N, C-alpha and C positions, 0 to 999 in steps of 0.2 A: 372690566371682566373678568381675566383671569381671576381676582378674588371669586368670583360666583364660582367658575369652576373649581375651584381648586373648594368652597365648601359642597358642592354636587359632589363632589370624587368624595366629600365626607358623608355626607348624607347616605348616597347610593352603599358605600357599606356597608353603614345603620342595614338597609334596607334585604343587603346581603344576611348579615348575619339571620334579618328577624328571617328572610327566606326557611335559611340553615336549620337557627336551632330552633319555628315555629314547627315544623312536623315536631318534629321530636319531644317536646314538650305538649305535642297535642295528644300524641303516642303516648303517654305518658305521667298521663293527668285525668282527677273525673272530668266532665263540663265544667268549663268557662269560659263568659261567653264575650268578654272584655280581650281574650286572648285570642278567639273566632273573630270577635269582628278586629280586631286587626291584621289577621291571620286576611279575610278573606279581601283585605282592603288593599293592603299591598299586595298578595298574591294578584286578584281578582284586574288590578292594572298591572301587572309585569306580565301577563297572561295577556290580558288588552293588547299590552303594544308591542309585544312580540308577534299575534294576531295581523296588525291593522300592520307593521312595519318593516314585521320583520327580524328587530332588535328591542333594545331594550331605550327607550326616550330618554333615560337618564348619561348613556353615554354617549345620543346622539347630542345631545344637548349641550356637556361635557367638550364636546370633542368641535363641535358650533364655535363656541363664548372661546374657545383657546385661539380656533384660525380667525377670528372676530376683533380677537384681540392680540395678532399675528402675531403669536407664539407655537412654536407646532403641535399639530395636534400627535396622533395618532395611527395606525389601520388595527382594524380587527376591535376583540368586545375589553370592555375593560377590566375584567375579571382574567385574560390570556394576557393580559398589558401589566394589569400592576403585579399579576405576579412573574411575569414576564422580568422584572425593574428587578428582583430580589433573586432571581435565576433559577425558576419552574415551570418549566416549558411544559402550554397543557393549551390542548387544539381552541377555539368555538366553540366548534360544533360542540365537546366533552362537557362543554358548561353549559348549553342550551341543553340539550340532553336532564343533564342534573336539574335545570330550572323548572323540568319539564315535570320530572319526577318527582320531585319535594314540594312543589307546587298540586303536584294529584295529588298524594298520599295527605296532606294537608285538610285539601278539599273533601277528598274520601273518610278519611276520620271523622270531621264537622257531621258529613252527612251523616253517619254511620251513629253519632254520638246523638245527635237530631228526632235519630230515626228511633232511639232507645225509648229517647226521654217521653 
């Protein structure tokens, strides 16, 4: 179970990277349907997870697997926890706001590009 939790941690890092880099690439590029579709899937699932549960489902799964394996888990969000491990303190609300802004920028850019074509 701990191995699966660790795999989720690594996958979660790639998802966050996509949510951070995706809008930047969308803003600085011409229409790229593959990039748009990838961002719609990742951003959409992230937004849906926050809308339905109020948290990221990857964080929930990771914590569940750690607890089920009898290992200690953490409180709060993924970003706060793992940045806190390296000495960077960030409140969970800051991460939530940042994700909302990035997903909105990405979706707005996709809609803008579709409108132009």
